[in-house]
Every structure is written in C-alpha cells, then in structure tokens.
N, C-alpha and C positions, 0 to 999 in steps of 0.2 A: 679576638686575639687568643682567648683560651682554647678555641677550637683547633688552632694550628698546633698548640702544644700537645694535644691528644694524639696527634699522628706519630709522635716520637715515643709513645708509651704503648706497651702491649695492652690491647683492649681487654684481655681476659686475665689480667694480673691483679694482685691485691693492691698494688700501688695505684693503678687506675681506678679501682673500686673506691679507695680512700679519697681520691681526687674528686670523683663524682659526688660522693656523700658530702664532702666539704662544700662543693659548689651549691648543692641543694640547701644546705644549712644556712648559707649566706643570704638566701632569698627570704625577705620579710613579708612581702605581699605578692600575691599572684593576680595579675590582671592581664588585659589584652596585649600589653607591651612585652611581657616576658612569658606568655603562655606557651609558645612553641619551645622555648628553652627548657621550661619545666617539664614539658612532655618528653623531650629528648632525654633529660636526666632520669626521669622515672623509667623510661624504656631501657636505658642502660643499666639501671639498678636491677631491674627484673631479669634482664639477660645474664648479668653477672651472678645473681643469686641462684638462678637456675643452673648455670654452669658450675658454680661452687658446690651446689648440693650433689652434683654427680662426679665432678672432676677435681675440685680443689677445696679441701676442708678448711683451709685458712680463710678463704673468702667467706664461707658461711659462718665460721666462728666470729669473724669481725662483724658480720651482719647481726649476729645474736648479741655479741658483747656491747655493741654501740646502739642496740635497739633501733635499728633502721626503720622498722615498721612504724615507730612513733613519728617519723618524718612524714609518712603518708597521712597520718591523722592530722599532723600540723598543717600540711598543705591544704587539706580540706577546710580547715578552720580559717586560714589566712586568704582563702580565695574570695575575690570580690568580682562577681559577675563575669568570671573568666571562662566559665564552662569547662573547667578542668576536671569536673567530677567523672564524666563519661570515660575519658582515656585513663584516668587513675583507676577506676573500677575495672576497666578492661585489662590493664597490665597486672593488677592484683590477681584477677581471675586466672590469667595465664601463668603467673608465678605459682599459685596454689595448685593448679591442675598439673604442673610439671614437677612438683616435688615428689620424690620417690621414697625417701627414708622416713620412717616413723619419727625419728628424732627431729627432723626438720618440721614436720607437720605439728608435732607436739609443741615446739617452740612458737610457731606462728600463732597457734591458738591460745598460748599463754599470755599473761600480762594484760589481758582485756583489750588488746589493740584491735582485734577483729570485731569484738563486740562494739567498740567505740565507732568503728567505721560503719557497722550495720546500723547503729542507732543514730548516726548523723542525720541532721534535719535537711534532707535533700528537697529541692524544689523540682518535682518530677514533671518535666516538660519535654516534648520531642521524644527522642529515643532513650532518654536517661533511665526510664523504668526497665527497658530491656537489658541495659548494661548492669543495673543494680540487681535484677533477678538472676542474671547470669553469674554475677559474683556470689550471690547466696547459694546458687546451685553448685558452684565450684567448691564452696566451703562444705556443703552437705555431702558431696561426693567423697570427701576425705574423712568423714566421721566413722568412728568405730566405738566399741564399748569403752575404750580407754580415753579417747579424745573428746567424746561428746560432753563429758563432765566439765571440760575446760571452758565451755561456752555457757555454762549455767551460772545462775546466781542463786546461792543456797543460803537459807537461814535455818540453823538447827538441822533437822532431818528432812526438811521440805524444800522443794524448788520454789522460789518466789518469782523468778523471771527466766525466760529463755529467749533472748533477743532474736536469734536466728529464726526460731519458729514463729514468734509473735509478729515480727516484721513481715515474714513471708506470707502469713495469713491475710495481711492487708491487701494482697494482690490475688487472693484466691478467686475472686469473681471479676477479674480484669477483663476488659473487652477483647484484648488481644489473645487469640487462642494459644500462641506460642508461650506467652507468659503463664497462662493457666496450666498448660502442660508441664512447664518447668516447676511450678509451685507444687503440683501434685507429685511429681517425681521427688522433689525435696522432702515433702512430708513423709512419703513412703520410706525414704532413706533414714529419716529420724526414727520412724516407728520400728524399723528393723534393727536398730542398735540401742534402743532405749532400755532402761531398767525400770523396776517397779516404781521408783521415786519419780521418774520422768512421766511414766504412764499415769501416775496419780495426778500430776500437774496438768497434763493435757486432757484428761477426762473429767476434770473438776471445773465447775463454773468459776470465772467467766470464760476461761480458755476453751472449755468444751462446747461453747456456743457455736464454734466452727462446724461441728457435726450437725447440729440442728439447722444451721444456715444452709449447709449443703443439701440436706433433705428438703428444706423449704424451696430451695432453688429448683431441685428436681421435680417437686410437686408443681411448681409454676410451669415447668416445661411440659408436663403431662396435660395441664389445662390448655396450654397453647396448642398442643397436639389435638386435643379434643375439639377446639375451635376449627382447626383445619379439617378434621374429619367431617364436620357438619357444615363446612362452607359450601355454598350453592352457586357462587358466582364464577368459580374456576372450572375450566374444562377438565375432563377426566384425566388426560395425560399430564397436564400441568399439576393437577392436584396430587396425583400419584408421585410425581417428582418431588413436590414439596413435602409430602408425608415421608418419603424415603430419607430426605435430608434431615428432617426433624427427628425421626426415629434413630438415625445414625448418631446424632448428637446425644440422644438419651442413652443409647446402649453404651456409648463411650464413657459417659458419666457412671453408668452402672458398673462397668468394669473397674473403675476407680474404687468403688465400694468393695467390690470383690477382692481387689488387691489389699485393701485394708484388713479385711477379714482373713486373707491369706497369710498375714503376719503371724497369726496363731496366738496372739496374746489375749487372754480371757477378758481383761479389763477393757481393752480397746474394742474387742468384738461385742461385748455387752452394750457399750454406749452406742455403737453404730447400729446394731440391731434394734435396740430400744427406740432410737430416734426414727428409724425407718418404720417401725410398727406404729409408734404413737402419732407421728406427723403425716405419714403417707398411707400405710396399708389399712389401719383400722378406720380412719375417716372415709376410706373408699368402701371397704367391705361391709361395715355395719349398716349404712343406709341401703346399699345394694342388696343385701340379704334380708332387709326389713327387720334388722335386729336393733336398730337405733334410730334416733330422730334425725331427719334430714335438716341440714343447715341452709338449704336453698342454693348452695353453690357447689353441688356435687358434679363429678364427672358423669358423662353418659355411661350407660351400662356397658356398651361394647368397649369403650375406651378404658373403663374400669377393669374389665377382664383382661384386656391387653396389658394394662399396667402391672397387675399382679402376676400375670404369666411371665412377663419380662423379668420382673424382680426375682421370681423363683428360678428361672432358667439361668440368668447371668450371675446373680448373687448366691442364691441357694443357701445351703448350710442347714444343719439339723434344727437350729433354733428357728430359722425362718420357715422351713417346711412345716414343722410341728405347730408353730403359732398360727399360720394361715389355715392349716387343716383343722386346728382346734376351733377356730372361729366358724368356719364353714360347716363343720359337722356337729357343733355343739347342740343345735336344736334336735338332732336325731340320736344323741347319745343316751344310753341307758345309765342309770346311776352306778351300775357295776363297772362300766367302762371308765367313768369319771374317777371312781375310787381307785381303779387299777393304775390310772395315769398319775394320780396324786401320790400313790405309794412308790412309784418308780423313782429310784435314787439317782438315775443317770443325769449328768449335768446338762446334756443336750435337751432334756425335756423341761428344764426349769422355766423357760419362757412360756411353754404351753401350760404349766401348772398355774402360774400367775394369771394367765389369760382365762383359764377355766374358772378361777375364783372370781375374776372381774365379770366374765360373761354370765356367771350365775346371777349376778345382780342385774345386769342389763337385760338379759333374755327373759328372766322371770317377771320383770316389770313391764315387758312388752306384751300387748294384748294378742299379737299374732302367735306367740309361743306359749301362752298361758296353759299350764297343766301338762307341759311336756316333760317335766322333771323325772317322773317315775315311770315313764313309758319308754319302749324302744322306738322303732319307727311308728309314728302315729297311726292309729287304726284306720282313720278316715283317709283312704288313699287319695281321693279327689282333693281333699283339703290339703294334704301334704304336698301334692303336686303344685299347689298354688302358693307355697311358702318357701322361704330360703332359696338355696341355689336351684332346687328343683323347679321353682317357678320360672326360671330362665331356661333350664334344660327343656322344658315342655312349652316354651314360648312359641307363638305362631310365627314369630320372626326368626327365620333360619339363621341369620347372622348371630343373633343373641343365643340361640340354642347351641350352635357350634362353639361359640366363644366360651360359654360356661362349661360345656363338656371338655373343652381343651384344658381348662384350668384343673378340672378333676383328673384328667389323664396325666398331667404333669405331676400332680401330687401323688397319684397312685403309683407311678413308675419311679418315684424318687427313692433311692437307696437309703437316704437319711431319714425317711419318714418313720415315726414310731410304729411298731408292728400293730398295735391296736387300732391306730388311726388308718393304717393301710388296709386292715381287714374291714373297717367300716366302709371304705370306698369300694374295695372288692374288685380291682382290675386284675391283679396278679394272683394266679392260683385260686380263682374264685370258686372252682368246683369243690374245693376242700374246706372253704372257710366256715361255712355254716356248721359243718360237722365239728370243726375245731372249737367253736364257741357259740353255742346257740343263743347266748345273751347279747351278741354283737349284731346290731341291725346293719345289714349290708345294702347300701344304696343301689349299686348297679345290679346286684343279683335280684333284689326285690322288684326293680323296675326295668329289668333288661328287656322284656317283651315290649313294653310301652316305648322305651327309648328307640329300639330297633324300628318299631312302627312309625315313630315320628320322623326318623331319618329316611325311611323308605318312602314316606309320603312326600318328602322333599324331592327325592329322585323321580318319583312318578307324577309329580305335579304337572298340571296342564293349565295355562301354558308353562313350559319348563322354566325353571330358574336358570340363572346364568351358569356358564361352564365352571366358573370359580366356585360357586356354591355347590354345584353337583360334585365337583372333583373332591373338595374337602369333606363333603358328606360321605363320599365313598371311602375316604381314608378312615373316618371314624367307624363306618360299617365293617370294613375289613378287620380292624382290630377287635371289635366286639364279636364278630362272627367266629374268629379264631379262639378267642378267650372264653366264649360261651360254652364251647364243648358239646353243643347239640344243634340239631337242625332248627329251621325257622318254623313258626306256627303257620297254620293254613292261611290266615289273612295276610301275614307278612310275605308268604310265598306268592300270593296273588299280586301284591304290590311290586315285589321284585320282578316278577314275570312281566307285569305291565310296563315297568320302567325299562326292562331289557328290550321289549318289543318296540317301545317308543324310540330308544336309542338306535335300534337297527333300522327302523323306518327312516329316521333322520339321515343315517348313513346312505341308505338307498336313494334318498332324494338328492344327495350330493352327487350321485352317479349321473344325474341329469344337469348338474351344475357345470360351471366353466372350469373347474379344477379337477374333474374326475380322473384325468390322466395322472395326477400326482398322488392319488389316494394310497396306492400300494407302497410308494416310497415313504410317504408321511407315516403310514402305519408302522413300517419297519423302523423308521428313525425314532418315532415317539414311544415305541413299545418299551425299550429299556429305561427311558426316562420316566415313564409312568410307573413302571415296576419299582424303580428306586424310590420314587416319591411315596408310593403306597407303603413301602417298607420302612420309611423314616420313623424314628422314635419320637416320642413327645418332647424329649429333652433337646432334640436336634431340630425339630420343626420350627421354622420361623413364625412367631406369633403375628407377624405383620399381616398375614392373610386375614386376620380378624378385622383389621381396619379397612380392608379392600372390599369386603363382602357387600356392604350396602351400596357402594358405587358400581359394583359389577353388573347391576341390572340396567345401567344406562344404555340406551340404544345408540346406534351409529347415525342417527338423524336421517335414515332412509338412504344413506350412501350406497350406491350399487356398483362401485368400482371393483376391479378385480382384486385390489388389495384387501378390501373388507370381505369379499367373497372367499379369499384365501384364508383369512383369519377364521371365518365361520366354518370352513371345511376342516381346518386343523382342530378346532375345538370339538367339532362333531366326531372326528376320529378319536380324540382323547376320551370323550364320554363313552364311546362304544368300547374302547379298550378297557375302561373302568368296569363296565358291566361284564365283559368277558372274564376279567380277573375276579370279580365278586362271585360269579358263577363257579369259577375254579375253586375259590375258597370253600364254597358249600359242598361241591362234589368231590374235590380232591384234597381239601385241607391245606392247599398251598397255592402260590401264584404260578402262572404259566411262564416258562422261561422265554419263549419266543412264539410268534404267531404262526399258525398253520396256514400257509399260502400255497396255492397250486401253481408253482413256478414252471411246471412242464408245459403250460399253455403258451409260453413265450417263444416257442420254437418258430423260426421264420418260415413264411410261406414262399417256398422256392419256385413256385409257378410264376411269380411276378419277377421277371428278369431285371426290370428296371427299378425295383423297390429300393435296393441299396443305393442306387443313383440318386433317388429323391431324398433318402434318409440322410445322406452325407452332404447334401447340398448346402452351400453357404453363399453369401452375397458375392456376385461376380462369377460364380462357378457355372459350368455348363451342365444342362440337364436335358433329358429326352422330352420332346413335345408330343409324343404319341398319345398321351392321355390328357393333353392340355385343351382347355376350352377357350377359343378366341374371344376377346373382349377389348374394351378400351378403358383407359383411366386418365384423369387429368391431374398433372403435377403443377404445383404453384409456379415453378420456374422453368418448366420444360414443355408446357402445353399438353395437348391430348396425344396419347401414344397408343399404338396397337400392341397388345400384350396377350399372353396366355395365362389362364388361371389353372393351377395344378394342385388339387387337394389330394393328399395321400396319407393313408394310415398304414403303419407297419407295427404289428404287435400293440404295445401300449403307447407308442409314440405316434404323433401325427403332425403334419405340417401342411400349410397352404403356401404355395409359391406363386409369385408373379414373375413371369419370364418374358423377355423380349427375343424375338426370332434372331438367330445367329446370322450375320450378314453373308456367310459363306457356306454354312451347313444347314440345309433346309429342315432336317429333322431334329435339330438341336436348338436350344435357347440359352440365353444368359440371364441368370437370376437377378432381378431388380429389387425384390423385397421378399421377406419370409415372415410368417406369423404362425402361432400355434393353432392347430386344428380345433382343439377343445376351446369352447367359449366363443366361437365365431358368431353363433346365433344369426344365420343368414336370413335376411328379410327383404322382400321385394317392396320397392317404394310404392305407396298407395296412389300417388299422383303420376308417377312415371314408371309404368310396368316393365320397362327395359333396364331399370336401375336396380342393382343388388347391393344392399348395405351389409358390411361385415364388421363385427366388433373385434378388435385386436387387444389381447391382454398385454399391457405394458409393464405390469409389476413382475419382477423377477425374484423369486424366493431366494435363490443362491446368492445373488448380489445383495439382497436385503440382510442376510446373515452377516456378510462382511461389513456392511454399513453399521449394523447394530454394535459391532465390536469397536467402532471408531467414533460413533456419534453419541451425543447426549440423548438420554432417554426421553427428553422432552421434545425432540425434533419430530416433525411430522413425517409420516410414512405415506401420505396420500399421493397417489400417482394417477394422473388422468389417463384413461384408456384411449387407444387409437381407433380410428374408423376409416375403413376403405369403402368407396362407392365405385362400383364397376358398371360400365355400360355395355349392353349386348345389342345385337342386330335386331332382335324382336323379342316379344314377351315370352314366346315359347322357349327360346334359347336361354333367357334369364331364368325361367322356372326350372329348366333342365339343369342349369348350373347349381341352383339352390338344392335340388334333389341329389345331385352328385356329391355335394359337400356333406349333406345329411347322411348319405350312405357311408361315406368314409368315416364320419364321426361315429356312426353305429358300429362299424367294424372295430374301431379303437375302443369304444365303450364295452363291446362284447369281450375283448381281450382282458380288460380290467375286471369285468364281472367274473370271468373265468378264474382269475387269480384269487379273487376274494371269496369265491363260492364256499370253500370249506368253513370260513369264519362266519358266514351268514346262515349256516344251517342251525336249526334249533338244537340239534344234538351236540353241538360243540360249545364248551367241553362237557356239557350235560344238559338234559332237557328239564327245565323248570316245570313245565306243564305236566310231564310224567310224574315228577316227584310230588307235585301238588296232588295229583289224582291218587297216587299211592297212599299219601297221608290220609286222604279222605276215606 
C-alpha cells in the first residue's frame, strides 16, 4: 500500500526522505520476510543522501540532525539471519564514496557510527568479506589529516584503538587476492595521512606485529620458491612457468614494502627495515657468508643471493643498502674504515652502525674470521678466497659465482651506498680508489685478475656451458673490462681467444645445419637485442636469471626436430655476437653498433632466366620444368603420381618444388608442394636404391613469434618434421637427383658464407692472437 503513496511524492524531496526514514524506524526485526523492503529503504536513503550532499542542503541537514547513520547500526543489530549485512555495507560504501564536501565526510566519521559498523561482529561467509573490505576501503579513501582523528580512540596523548586499521589487518593474509590488494591500499592510505601519535600506535606492539608477520610470510614464499628451484620432477618449461608465477607474487609483495618506505616517515621506515633485516636478510646472509651458525633450515645459496638481490632492487634505500653491504664486507674491513663509519652522523648509516657493533661480536667469535679485526684484506689470498662472499665468487659452480657477483654489482652501483662501503667493493671509479685511501681494502681491484680468469674459464669451458650461463658471464665480463681500465693479462687473453675460436667454430658448424639460410637474418635481428642486454645496468637486470642457471644445462633429450635445431642455431649466433662485442670492448672500449655483413654478395644471378619464376612459386602456380627431374610420389588419397623435382637456390634463399606437368603446356608445370632447400638432407634408401628420402622443416620461426605473443609460456613448441619419399626410374637417376639437390644447397650456403665472411675473420673487430703475442 505505502509503495503506491510514494508515486505521488517527489523522490528527491525532503518530504520523501522523511517518509523513508520513518518507514525504516518502524521496523523492529529484519528477517527473510521484510528483507527486500529494508534493502529498498536503505537504497533510497543512500540515493537521497548523495543527492542532498550535492543538490539539496536541507536533506543532508535532516540526515545529520536525526542521526540517520544510527539507523544503519540498528539494522545490523536487529537482523536475524536475514543476510542484510552485504547490501547494507554495499550501500554505505556507495554513499561514502560519493560524498564530496568535507563537511559531509566529517559528520559521517563523527559520533562513532562508522566505528560501530566496523566493529560489528559479522559472520563472514560467502561474499560478505568482499563487501566488508570494500566498505573499509571506501572509508580509508576519504581519510585526511583532519578526519583520521575521528576514527581513533584516544586516552590522554596516546591512541589506544584504531578500529579501521585493526579490523583491516585481520584480512591482511586473506586467500582472496582482491581482498589482500584492498587491505594494502587501505594501510597505505592510513600511513600517508597519519601523525606521530598514530605512527607510535601502529609501530608499537602488539599492533606492530603486522610488519613482522608480513616479513615472515615473505620469508615463507622464498622457501617455497627454493623448493621449486630444486624440484626435479617437473619438466624445464613447466618449472620455468611455475618459477615466474612465484617470483611475480614475491615482487608484488616487495613493492608493497617499497610503498611503505616511500611514505617517508622515519618511525615507519625504521620498523619495516628492522623487521626485514632481522627476520629475512640476516638469517640468510650470516650462514651464507659463514659468519653465523646454520639452523639447518636455510635457503640454498643461489636462492639466497636471488632473495637479497630482489630486496635491494625493489625496496632499496640507504638503510637497506648500507646494512647488507656492512654484513658482506665486515670480514674485510680495516679498523679505520669501521671507525669512519661509526663517526658518520648521517641518519642513513644508523642501521649500518648498529650492524657493525653486532657483527663485531658475531664475526670475532667465528673461527673462520678470527684475527681479521686489525687487518685489511687478509694476507693469505687463497684463504680469503675460501671465506665470505669470495668463497662464492670463486666457486666452481658458475651459477653460484654469477649470483654472488651480481649482488656485489647491485651494491656497488647503488647511489645510496655509503662512500666508504662503495670504495671497498670498488666497481665505480676503481682506478682512483686506492689512491684516495690506501687503508681501504678493495675487493674487486685486489681480485680483478682472478675474477676475470674465473669468468673466462666459464666461457672457454669444454664442453661448453649453456647459452644462458655464457651470456650472463659475458655481461659481467663486459662491465669489468670497461671498468678495469686496462688490458687483459696473457693467460686471460689466451682464454678469451680460445673462447672466441670456440664460438666461431660453433657458428661455422651451423652453416652445415638445417637453418644455415636464416643465420644472416637472425644475426641482424639479435644484434640490437644482445647489445641492449649487455648495456643493462645491475639495478635494471632481472635477478630471475640466477634461478634459471642451474636448469639451463638440461638437454633436449636428443630431440632432432627442426624446432630444437632452430633454438640451437639462434643460441649459437647469440654466443658469437657476445664474443664479437667482448672483443670490441677490448680493442675499441665500446660495443659495436651493428654487424659488418657483406650484403653486396646478394646480387641476383641474371644468367638464370627462370630463377625468379622458381623464387616466386607458390602452391598451384605455374613454373618452368626445364630443370625438373622426373620422378614419382605416392599420396595417401591420390595414389602414385608422376611429378617433377625442382631444387633451386637463389642467393640466400632456396626451395624444392614438386610440380605436376601442365595438361596443355608441355614445358610448364603446376606446383603441388613446396619445401625449404636447407635441411633437406637427401638420402638414398639402403634397401631401395631408387627411393630418395627428403626431410622437410615444418617449424616456421615467423609463425612461432606470433604464437608466442598469444600462447602461454608453458605450451609446447614441438613440431614434427615432414618427410618426402620420391621414386626414380633407376638408381643412377636417384643418385643424380641427390647430387643436384646437394649442389643447389652448396650454392645457397656459399651465398650465406659470403655475407658472413667479414664477421668470421680473426681481424674483426681486432685480432686477439696478435694482441696476445704483442704482450708477450
């Protein structure tokens, strides 16, 4: 009945608003019988309040004067299993989100109504948690330095309760990602508008337990990641996909810590950094560097270096960089360096100061570093290389060696690192550092020759390490070669020359492979990519490569398909480019902008009048049969057919055609099938000397690039190759066809070799052998 009365009243009038409020106040119990009515009333109230806030002050004045928000609290209390909570929270969220005036927001947050709703004992089932967190998020979006105090409970000069923050933290580790994200956004909103009194509350136990719980959860994620790294039952592609998913989650969490530090409040930054150092970083670094006792549940060394590298790259900050560097470099510090850091009054070094004090107790009680207090770098070089981070730098495991070097590079290139600690690592401006302070032991300067030697041994290893290990080794070598400011020693020159010759021989072997025709194109395409990768800074380089290195040695189970042959060829080209760029670093001090290729060799042979005819052939087109070789082929659904085999090379491209004689034109044929000339590998059947087997590449690189953009990284790229078997009139004709195919392949390969000739010369871009002999 009352619904019909509403139609005669203006929906956006004060009279209608009073009517709706009176209707709501008459409801004493909310159950399934009147649930829809109550929802309609709540919706109308929210619509009218939103309208009044913008268009009609009288409506909003009535809303305040008669404390309509109290009715929302009352509805929650009188609800009996009606599930009214979700729509009520939804409408409240909408109302708060749409309030524009500070006056309106100030009123809503007054009188403790919002706190009462926040503190209501909800039974979180179904989607109610989503609606509740959305409501909390809507409230936090309207906070500023003036309104946040309205939601606090204060006793004297101290905050004793902050319901919005406290209740939100209960959902901090909720399984629903959307809820986690909302809670993190809410906490950041609070941190950005808080004053000293609120910061004291959130950084003091028991509330501050939130930060230690966050770090403990992050630590558990790294242990799960470590288990994935060492899982042996997964295939390489699937394992990489799982690792990427896990590291994405971790990096997302790390950016939350970064956002907290970005607030710029010293009390908040201190508690965040202290928890990260105490719960995560120190328990990783101390056993890793043999500076503390192992508890038997440590991360593996490679995952440990990945963890610390990630923390430094994403979170960073002066306190973090100085603390990590202080732990790593402590065993190599002279007493004068420690005293200088202790005297530094800069706030950013405070963490490092306390660390040095604690490290003095830990390190001096450790037998590995006994007696190091009053020395600079230990005099016993062999002993020093077996301790601390240097034990990993000089490890026989290249994965571990590169991972530890990467951590040192990140520290050394950090702008926030304390100058004395930066000098101890010695990556930037290392030529002048020893002159600046002879008392500062410089790790990279002292061991530069040995580090270069260790890296070059990885490149020159036989059998060679994986392309991934070689490539990242080259990245480190390039940075060290430039920063060293002088040439290589004799033994290192020999290693680099040996490694270069090895990479060149591998490329020359690919000229006999099934993808030799694509080498020039791959070289041109990969050159800028490889150059950009080599120039990447430590801060931008993704530490994920550290986790991939161990698995990169896995073989392809003897698969000889054209897909895996393609991958091998591309990797071989990349390794060769790497060596050319390393040579350029030595001889020119810079990277080559583009490869020197002999493109003049691609001029067409005009004496072959039908060459363009063959080159442009496609399925169903007409071609000349003058160079065709008669044979037969059996089709599964068309029986045996008489055809012509036409192999033809033109510059760096080559095709093999199967054509059927044109019914009306005797010297022309219709193309039935086309295959690439490269990779045919023609073989005469041992039992049937008139049969010729041809292997056809089915993998198409250009199509593969398109698929990669649309498919999951875990999908298989395995493509079975095709096979043609042709029949000839006799064995001589079969052998002649085989030789004809090989001759055309030779012509095509010759064109490719001519293009690559300048790159394959020892003198490009400089002769390592000559330099080596000159040094001798």
